[in-house]
C-alpha positions in Angstrom: -38.4 -37.9 62.4 -41.9 -36.9 63.5 -43.2 -39.4 66.1 -46.8 -40.2 65.5 -47.1 -43.2 67.6 -46.4 -45.8 64.9 -42.8 -46.4 63.7 -39.4 -45.1 64.9 -36.3 -45.2 62.8 -33.2 -46.2 64.5 -30.7 -43.4 65.2 -33.0 -40.5 63.8 -33.9 -37.5 65.7 -37.3 -37.7 67.1 -39.9 -34.9 67.2 -43.3 -35.5 68.9 -46.3 -34.9 66.6 -48.3 -32.0 68.1 -51.8 -33.7 67.8 -50.2 -36.7 69.5 -49.0 -34.4 72.4 -52.4 -33.0 72.8 -53.9 -36.6 73.0 -51.4 -37.5 75.6 -52.3 -34.3 77.5 -56.0 -35.2 77.4 -55.4 -38.8 78.6 -53.3 -37.5 81.4 -56.0 -35.1 82.5 -58.6 -37.9 82.5 -56.3 -40.1 84.6 -55.6 -37.4 87.1 -59.4 -36.6 87.4 -60.2 -40.3 87.9 -57.5 -40.6 90.6 -58.9 -37.6 92.4 -62.5 -38.9 92.4 -61.7 -42.5 93.2 -62.3 -43.8 96.7 -60.8 -47.3 96.1 -57.1 -48.0 96.3 -55.1 -47.7 93.1 -52.1 -50.2 93.1 -48.8 -48.5 93.3 -50.2 -45.0 93.5 -51.8 -44.7 96.9 -50.8 -48.2 98.0 -47.5 -50.1 98.4 -46.5 -52.6 95.8 -46.0 -56.4 95.8 -46.5 -57.9 99.2 -47.2 -54.4 100.6 -50.1 -53.7 98.2 -52.4 -53.6 101.1 -50.6 -50.8 102.9 -52.6 -47.5 102.2 -50.3 -44.3 101.7 -51.3 -40.9 103.0 -50.8 -37.8 100.9 -47.3 -37.2 102.1 -46.3 -40.8 101.4 -47.9 -40.7 97.9 -45.8 -37.7 97.0 -42.6 -39.5 97.8 -43.8 -43.0 96.6 -43.2 -42.7 92.9 -39.7 -41.5 93.4 -39.0 -44.3 95.9 -40.2 -47.0 93.5 -37.3 -46.2 91.1 -34.7 -46.1 93.8 -35.3 -49.0 96.2 -35.5 -51.6 93.3 -32.3 -50.6 91.6 -30.3 -53.6 93.0 -28.6 -54.8 89.7 -25.1 -54.4 88.6 -22.8 -54.9 85.6 -22.4 -56.2 83.0 -24.6 -53.5 81.4 -26.7 -53.6 78.3 -24.9 -52.2 75.2 -25.9 -48.7 74.2 -27.8 -49.8 71.1 -29.9 -52.1 73.3 -30.5 -49.4 75.8 -31.8 -47.1 73.0 -34.1 -49.8 71.8 -35.4 -50.3 75.4 -36.0 -46.6 75.6 -37.9 -46.6 72.3 -40.0 -49.6 73.5 -41.0 -47.6 76.7 -41.9 -44.7 74.5 -44.2 -46.8 72.3 -45.9 -48.0 75.5 -46.5 -44.4 76.7 -48.1 -43.4 73.5 -50.8 -46.0 73.8 -54.3 -45.1 75.0 -54.0 -46.9 78.3 -50.9 -45.3 79.6 -51.9 -41.9 81.1 -48.4 -40.6 81.7 -47.8 -36.8 81.2 -46.7 -35.2 78.0 -43.8 -33.8 80.0 -42.5 -37.3 80.8 -42.9 -38.4 77.1 -41.0 -35.2 76.0 -38.3 -35.9 78.6 -37.9 -39.4 77.2 -37.7 -38.2 73.6 -35.1 -35.6 74.6 -32.9 -38.2 76.3 -33.2 -40.3 73.1 -32.2 -37.4 70.9 -29.1 -36.5 73.3 -27.7 -39.9 73.6 -28.5 -40.3 77.3 -27.6 -44.0 78.0 -28.7 -45.4 81.4 -26.6 -48.2 82.8 -29.1 -51.2 82.7 -28.1 -54.5 84.1 -28.1 -57.6 81.7 -28.7 -60.2 84.4 -29.5 -61.0 88.1 -33.1 -60.0 87.4 -35.2 -62.4 89.5 -38.5 -60.4 89.7 -41.9 -61.4 88.2 -41.5 -58.4 85.7 -38.6 -56.1 84.8 -38.7 -53.8 87.8 -34.9 -54.2 88.5 -33.6 -53.2 85.0 -36.3 -50.5 84.5 -35.5 -48.9 87.9 -31.9 -48.7 86.8 -33.0 -47.2 83.5 -35.4 -44.6 84.7 -34.0 -43.5 88.1 -31.4 -41.8 85.9 -34.2 -39.4 84.7 -34.3 -38.2 88.4 -30.6 -37.7 88.5 -29.9 -40.9 90.4 -27.7 -43.8 89.4 -25.4 -44.1 86.5 -25.2 -43.7 82.8 -22.7 -44.8 80.3 -20.6 -42.4 78.2 -18.1 -44.0 75.9 -18.4 -47.2 78.0 -17.5 -45.4 81.2 -19.9 -45.1 84.2 -20.8 -41.5 84.9 -23.3 -40.2 87.6 -26.7 -39.5 86.1 -26.9 -36.1 87.8 -23.6 -35.0 86.1 -24.9 -36.3 82.7 -28.0 -34.2 83.0 -26.2 -31.2 84.2 -23.8 -31.3 81.2 -26.9 -31.3 79.0 -28.4 -28.3 81.0 -31.3 -30.5 82.1 -33.0 -30.5 85.5 -33.9 -33.9 86.9 -37.4 -35.0 86.1 -40.1 -34.6 88.8 -42.5 -37.6 88.8 -46.2 -37.0 88.9 -48.9 -39.3 90.2 -48.5 -42.9 88.9 -45.6 -42.1 86.6 -43.0 -44.0 88.7 -45.1 -47.0 88.6 -45.8 -46.8 84.9 -41.9 -46.5 84.3 -41.6 -49.9 86.1 -44.5 -51.9 84.6 -44.6 -54.0 81.5 -41.9 -55.9 79.7 -40.1 -53.5 77.3 -36.9 -55.2 77.9 -38.3 -58.5 76.6 -40.0 -56.5 73.7 -36.7 -55.1 72.8 -34.9 -58.5 72.7 -37.8 -60.0 70.8 -37.6 -57.3 68.1 -33.7 -57.2 67.8 -33.5 -61.0 68.2 -36.1 -61.5 65.5 -34.0 -59.3 63.1 -30.7 -61.1 63.9 -32.4 -64.6 63.3 -33.9 -63.4 60.1 -30.4 -62.3 58.7 -28.9 -65.6 60.0 -31.6 -67.7 58.3 -30.9 -65.8 55.0 -27.1 -66.3 55.4 -27.4 -70.0 56.2 -29.5 -70.4 53.1 -26.5 -68.9 51.2 -24.0 -71.2 52.9 -26.3 -74.2 52.1 -26.4 -73.1 48.5 -22.6 -72.7 48.4 -22.2 -76.3 49.7 -24.7 -77.7 47.1 -22.6 -75.8 44.4 -19.2 -76.8 45.6 -19.9 -80.4 46.5 -21.8 -81.0 43.2 -24.9 -82.2 45.2 -27.7 -83.9 43.3 -30.6 -81.4 43.1 -33.7 -83.7 43.1 -33.9 -83.7 47.0 -34.3 -79.9 46.8 -37.4 -79.9 44.5 -40.0 -77.6 45.9 -42.7 -80.2 45.2 -41.2 -82.2 48.1 -42.4 -79.5 50.5 -46.0 -80.6 50.4 -48.1 -78.3 52.3 -45.3 -76.7 54.2 -45.3 -73.2 52.9 -42.0 -72.2 54.7 -40.2 -75.3 53.3 -41.5 -74.6 49.8 -40.2 -71.0 49.9 -36.8 -72.3 51.1 -36.6 -74.9 48.4 -37.7 -72.4 45.7 -35.1 -70.0 47.0 -32.4 -72.6 46.8 -33.5 -73.7 43.4 -33.3 -70.3 42.1 -29.7 -69.9 43.6 -28.2 -73.2 42.5 -30.4 -74.1 39.5 -29.6 -77.2 37.7 -25.8 -76.9 38.1 -23.3 -79.8 37.6 -23.4 -82.8 39.8 -20.1 -84.4 40.9 -19.5 -87.6 39.1 -20.4 -90.7 41.1 -22.2 -88.7 43.8 -25.7 -90.5 44.5 -26.4 -88.5 47.7 -25.0 -85.4 49.2 -24.0 -85.5 53.0 -26.9 -85.4 55.3 -26.1 -82.1 56.6 -26.6 -80.7 53.1 -29.8 -82.6 52.4 -31.7 -81.8 55.5 -30.6 -78.1 55.9 -33.7 -76.8 54.0 -36.0 -78.4 56.6 -34.1 -76.9 59.5 -34.0 -73.5 57.8 -37.8 -73.7 57.2 -38.4 -74.5 60.9 -36.2 -71.7 62.0 -38.1 -69.3 59.7 -41.5 -70.6 61.0 -40.6 -70.1 64.7 -39.2 -66.7 63.9 -42.2 -65.6 62.2 -44.3 -66.8 65.3 -42.0 -64.6 67.5 -42.7 -61.6 65.2 -46.5 -62.2 65.4 -46.3 -62.5 69.3 -44.4 -59.2 69.5 -47.0 -57.6 67.2 -49.9 -58.9 69.5 -47.9 -57.6 72.5 -48.1 -54.1 71.2 -52.0 -54.2 71.1 -52.4 -55.2 74.8 -52.2 -52.9 77.8 -48.9 -53.4 79.6 -49.2 -51.1 82.6 -50.7 -52.3 85.9 -53.0 -51.0 86.6 -53.8 -49.7 83.1 -56.1 -46.8 82.7 -58.7 -48.2 80.2 -62.1 -46.6 79.5 -61.8 -44.4 82.7 -61.0 -47.3 85.0 -57.9 -48.6 86.6 -57.7 -52.3 85.7 -54.9 -54.5 86.9 -52.8 -56.1 84.1 -50.3 -58.9 83.6 -48.1 -57.2 81.1 -45.0 -58.0 83.2 -45.5 -61.8 82.4 -44.0 -61.9 78.8 -44.0 -65.6 78.7 -45.4 -65.7 75.2 -42.4 -63.7 74.0 -40.0 -65.7 76.2 -41.1 -69.1 75.2 -40.9 -68.1 71.4 -37.5 -66.7 71.9 -36.4 -70.0 73.5 -37.9 -71.8 70.5 -35.9 -69.5 68.0 -32.8 -70.1 70.1 -33.1 -73.8 69.8 -33.6 -73.5 66.0 -30.5 -71.5 65.7 -28.5 -74.1 67.7 -29.6 -76.8 65.2 -28.6 -74.6 62.2 -25.2 -74.1 63.9 -24.8 -77.9 64.2 -25.7 -78.4 60.6 -23.3 -75.6 59.5 -20.2 -76.9 61.4 -20.8 -80.4 60.0 -21.4 -79.1 56.6 -18.2 -77.1 56.8 -16.3 -80.2 57.8 -17.5 -82.0 54.6 -16.3 -79.0 52.5 -12.7 -79.6 54.0 -12.8 -83.3 53.3 -11.3 -84.2 49.9 -13.5 -87.4 49.9 -16.5 -85.2 49.7 -15.3 -82.2 47.8 -12.8 -83.7 45.3 -10.6 -80.7 46.2 -7.2 -80.4 47.9 -7.4 -81.6 51.5 -8.3 -79.0 54.1 -8.7 -76.5 51.1 -5.1 -75.5 51.0 -3.0 -74.9 48.0 -0.3 -77.0 49.5 -1.6 -79.9 51.7 1.0 -80.7 54.4 3.3 -77.8 54.6 0.2 -75.6 54.9 -2.8 -76.1 57.4 -5.5 -74.6 55.1 -8.8 -73.9 56.7 -8.9 -76.7 59.3 -8.1 -74.2 62.1 -11.0 -72.2 60.9 -13.3 -75.2 61.5 -11.8 -75.5 65.1 -13.0 -71.9 65.7 -16.5 -72.9 64.4 -16.4 -75.9 66.7 -15.7 -73.8 69.7 -18.5 -71.3 68.8 -20.9 -74.3 68.5 -19.7 -75.6 71.8 -20.8 -72.3 73.4 -23.9 -72.1 71.3 -25.2 -75.5 72.5 -25.1 -74.4 76.1 -27.7 -71.7 75.3 -30.3 -74.2 74.2 -31.7 -74.8 77.7 -35.0 -72.8 77.9 -34.4 -69.6 80.0 -38.2 -69.4 80.8 -38.0 -72.4 83.1 -37.3 -71.9 86.9 -39.9 -69.9 88.9 -39.4 -69.3 92.5 -41.2 -67.4 95.3 -40.3 -63.7 95.8 -42.0 -60.8 97.7 -42.8 -63.2 100.6 -44.9 -65.3 98.2 -46.9 -62.5 96.6 -45.0 -63.0 93.4 -44.6 -66.9 92.9 -44.1 -67.1 89.2 -41.5 -65.4 86.9 -41.5 -65.5 83.0 -37.7 -64.7 82.7 -38.5 -63.5 79.1 -35.7 -61.0 79.3 -33.3 -64.0 80.0 -34.6 -65.8 77.0 -33.9 -62.6 75.0 -30.3 -62.6 76.3 -29.9 -66.1 75.2 -31.3 -65.6 71.8 -29.1 -62.7 71.2 -26.0 -64.6 72.5 -26.8 -67.5 70.3 -27.1 -65.2 67.3 -23.5 -63.9 68.2 -22.2 -67.4 68.0 -24.1 -68.3 64.9 -22.8 -65.3 63.1 -19.2 -66.4 63.7 -20.0 -69.9 62.6 -21.7 -68.6 59.5 -18.7 -66.4 58.7 -16.4 -69.4 59.0 -18.6 -71.4 56.7 -18.8 -68.6 54.1 -15.0 -68.4 54.0 -14.8 -72.1 53.5 -17.4 -72.1 50.8 -15.6 -69.3 49.0 -12.2 -70.9 49.3 -13.6 -74.2 47.9 -15.1 -72.5 44.9 -11.7 -70.6 44.4 -9.9 -74.0 44.3 -12.5 -75.6 42.1 -13.5 -75.0 38.4 -16.3 -72.8 37.7 -19.7 -73.6 39.5 -23.1 -72.1 39.1 -23.0 -68.8 37.5 -25.8 -67.4 39.6 -23.6 -67.9 42.7 -20.7 -65.7 41.6 -21.9 -62.5 43.2 -22.1 -64.3 46.5 -18.6 -65.6 46.2 -17.4 -62.1 45.3 -19.2 -60.6 48.3 -17.2 -62.9 50.6 -14.0 -62.4 48.8 -14.3 -58.7 49.0 -14.0 -59.0 52.8 -11.8 -62.1 53.0 -9.6 -62.8 49.9 -8.8 -66.5 49.0 -6.3 -68.1 51.3 -3.2 -69.0 49.1 -0.9 -69.4 52.0 -1.6 -69.7 55.8 -2.3 -66.4 57.5 -4.0 -65.4 60.8 -7.8 -65.3 59.8 -9.1 -64.1 63.1 -9.4 -60.4 62.3 -10.9 -61.3 58.9 -13.6 -63.5 60.4 -14.6 -60.6 62.7 -14.8 -58.2 59.6 -16.9 -60.8 57.8 -19.2 -61.1 61.0 -19.7 -57.4 60.8 -20.6 -57.6 57.2 -23.0 -60.5 57.9 -24.8 -58.3 60.5 -25.5 -55.7 57.8 -26.5 -58.3 55.3 -29.8 -57.6 53.5 -30.2 -60.7 51.5 
């Protein structure tokens, strides 16, 4: 795929567009010229960093400084980011370097592209990152370009120097300001925001499907789902219209005046989740329009920035996590109602032989356990600043941690959703025909998890359905 500074397809081989390379080269020349002619200090280039920003560096120290920046800050440890997240992190860094305010060399950009293409996977810590920005994980990520630190090959830690040598690649030699640029900004938070947004979007679609199954199986009255009840809430209107399109005016169970609350309020919770997830996507889009380096090279000047404080991403990721927790609570309760013959009119516990067989009650217990873990992630990760760097850095955004929590919450909700999908499919299997428009959804679930006619260990099947849910496209 030709990289032109816009979009990057996941997993494709990247090739830099030649005009883009020339643009990067021109910007680099302008930056170097500005450095040579500038008499004032340039943070992180001819000065120390953090509390030591007031320390001027002589020419010899400057030559070593960019390398030292990536070495002395690598104080993290395992667990490491998974390879797919590391790739996304490197792509986020590549996007940064192709922006007008970067000023790194085309050689560094090409080195980064080459490592993306040859599967080079730095060992990047997932936690213990108490800095105001992301200097700890980024130092781990990019010291490997210098042949220092470790990379992951098939999950095994390998010396970065050995990994480069096997590729026939010499360690990269940093030029002026390049070490500082590799450490600045918040590409880890950007990566989590992008991937977390995508996972949340899938979950909202899947939870809309489980809600439709519950309406269908329980024979819920449809009036409460009328789009007219959304008023001026566009997100809620779209959700209600989608549900109406899925369940139509199907049969209502005799004697049912109102469906369980978990069924009636789900569209409102789904609409909220959709809304905050859209806000996260918009914040991430805005983030890409703002200089992230500090200092950034803008219109020939070195201007300090605050791109390391990704609080607008972090707080929104916290909000999406809270919304997913609420969806999980509703899903587990709705699942319990599907298992209860008083609400479903079906055999107790959705088993073909109540008593001798347990049916799907153990599956609900799995969902309850996932929800218990999910709820503990609802505490905002962006709260808890402390002094570091002798008081020079007295606020942290912890946006990366909000991203970790969002991604973890998605993992638990995928498991809960899979459990409810199996339950809805089993309920429809035991009942008479329901809404015709839902048949494809039931068949999709049954293609992965067949109906449960007698007790069997469902754990592996839940995991297979989780994998199918993660590739679900609506």
